[in-house]
C-alpha positions as CSV (number, residue, x, y, z in Angstrom):
1,M,204.2,68.9,105.9
2,N,201.7,71.6,106.8
3,D,201.5,75.2,105.4
4,A,203.0,76.7,108.6
5,S,206.2,74.5,108.5
6,V,207.4,75.6,105.0
7,P,210.3,77.9,105.4
8,A,210.6,81.0,103.8
9,R,214.1,82.6,102.9
10,A,215.7,83.7,106.2
11,G,218.1,86.1,104.6
12,A,215.6,88.1,102.4
13,P,213.9,91.5,103.5
14,V,210.9,91.1,105.8
15,R,208.4,91.8,103.1
16,E,209.8,89.3,100.7
17,R,209.8,86.7,103.5
18,L,206.0,87.7,104.2
19,A,204.9,87.6,100.7
20,L,206.5,84.1,100.4
21,L,204.6,82.9,103.6
22,V,201.4,84.3,102.1
23,A,201.8,82.8,98.7
24,Q,202.6,79.4,100.2
25,I,199.6,79.3,102.6
26,L,197.3,80.6,99.7
27,G,198.8,77.6,97.6
28,K,200.4,79.9,95.0
29,P,204.2,80.0,95.9
30,D,205.2,81.2,92.5
31,S,203.0,84.3,92.8
32,A,204.8,85.7,95.8
33,H,206.5,88.3,93.8
34,A,203.1,89.6,92.6
35,L,201.0,89.9,95.7
36,P,200.3,93.3,96.4
37,S,201.7,94.4,99.9
38,E,198.5,96.7,100.7
39,G,196.0,94.2,99.2
40,S,193.7,92.7,101.6
41,L,194.4,89.2,102.5
42,S,190.9,88.3,102.7
43,E,190.4,89.3,99.2
44,L,193.5,87.4,97.9
45,G,191.5,84.2,99.2
46,M,193.0,84.0,103.0
47,S,190.4,82.1,104.9
48,S,190.3,82.1,108.7
49,I,192.1,78.6,109.0
50,K,194.7,80.0,106.5
51,M,195.0,83.0,108.5
52,V,195.7,80.9,111.7
53,N,198.4,79.2,109.7
54,L,199.8,82.3,108.6
55,M,200.1,83.6,112.3
56,L,202.0,80.4,113.1
57,A,204.1,80.7,110.1
58,V,205.2,84.1,110.9
59,E,206.0,83.1,114.5
60,G,208.2,80.3,113.2
61,E,209.8,82.4,110.4
62,F,210.7,85.1,112.6
63,D,211.4,83.3,115.7
64,L,208.9,85.2,118.0
65,T,205.8,85.0,119.7
66,I,202.9,87.4,118.6
67,P,201.2,88.8,121.9
68,Q,197.5,87.9,122.2
69,Q,196.5,91.7,122.1
70,D,198.4,92.0,118.7
71,I,196.3,89.3,117.0
72,T,193.9,91.5,115.5
73,P,192.3,92.0,112.0
74,E,194.0,95.2,111.5
75,N,197.5,93.7,112.2
76,F,196.8,90.8,109.6
77,R,194.8,92.8,107.1
78,S,197.7,92.9,104.4
79,I,201.3,92.1,104.0
80,A,202.2,95.5,104.9
81,S,200.3,95.5,108.1
82,I,202.1,92.4,109.3
83,E,205.3,93.8,108.3
84,A,204.4,97.0,110.5
85,L,203.5,94.6,113.4
86,L,206.8,92.6,112.8
87,A,208.8,96.0,112.9
88,R,207.2,96.9,116.1
89,L,207.7,93.5,117.7
90,L,211.3,93.0,116.4
91,S,212.3,96.4,117.5
92,A,211.0,95.8,121.2
93,A,212.6,92.6,121.4
94,P,215.8,92.5,124.0
């Protein structure tokens, strides 16, 4: 099973679900609660390959497709920036 297919908790708040996904992809699933929401993902150890896995995991976890124009370093800088992107995408969903 690859990193992108590890499920988070569907009933949990968005930030908690994102933190769990990030922790799983970083290979530190027990540290999800300690991840800073504003902390730089690259400084936490997120490589470019892991970032691709995170984008795929976010799409799967939240059952959406991230538009190409939204796949930017700014939108994937931190857990908080991904949360803001999701809020925008989910509010625009039909």
